[in-house]
N, C-alpha and C positions, 0 to 999 in steps of 0.2 A: 455454438455456445462459446462464450469467452470466459476465461478464468483469470481472476485477479490473484496473483501470487505476490503478496506484500509482507515483508517482515521488517522489524525494527528492534532497537534496544529500548528497554523500559528503564527509566532512570528515576532516582530519588530527587525531590526538589526541597529546598529549605522551607517553602510555604506549603502547608497542607492543602489549602484550597477548600472547595465545597465538599460536603459529604456525598457519598454515592459511589458508583462504579466509574472509575476513570483511571487514566494513567498518563504519564509524560513520556513521549516517544522521541527518539533521536536516531540518527544513522539509518535512515530508511533504505530498503533494498527492494527493488522490483525485479522479479525473476532472477534473484540472487545478485543483481548488479546494483551498485550504489546509485541512488537517485536523489537529487536535491529536493528540498521541500517545495520550491517554486515549480520545478518540473512535475513533481507528484501531484500537486494541487491542479496544475494545468491539465495533466493527463486525465485525472478523474473528472474534471469539469467538462473538458472537450468531449469526452466519451459518454457523458451523461450518467455517471455512477452516482448512487445516493451518498449521503454524507454520514451515515451510521454503518458500522461494520461489526461483525462478530470478531472477538479477539480471543485467542487461545494461548496457552503457555507452551514454550518449547520452540525448537527450530524444526519445522516440518516442510520447508519450501522444496527440498529435494524430493520428498514424497509427493507433494502436490504437482511438481513439474512432471514426475513420472506418471502420475495418474492422468494428467492432461494428455500425455503422449498415448497412453493406453486407450483413452476415450476419444482421441483425435479432436481435442478441444483447442481452440485458439487461445493464445495468451494475450493479455492486455500489454501492449508495448508502450514505452515512454514516448510522450509527445513533448518536446522541449518547449519551455515557456517562451512566449513572445508578448510584446506589449500591444498586440492588436488581436481582433477577433479571429478565431480559427474555427473551421467546420470540419 
């Protein structure tokens, strides 16, 4: 089983946007390492992850990484963006 450990900063925007549950995210980190938006989207696309995720408050990536080690889970690792098809 593979665990996605992703966190980001939630920021205010000058335009409210549509009603509903949403947020503006920046400064993404995968397994606590900074990752560009291009590399993140590429990683999620190439590995076949869905495009909706549960979001929680707080910084719990250390706890998730420790849990993954306890359960011997693989972590999703970054796949750098390229301008050609990857498998």
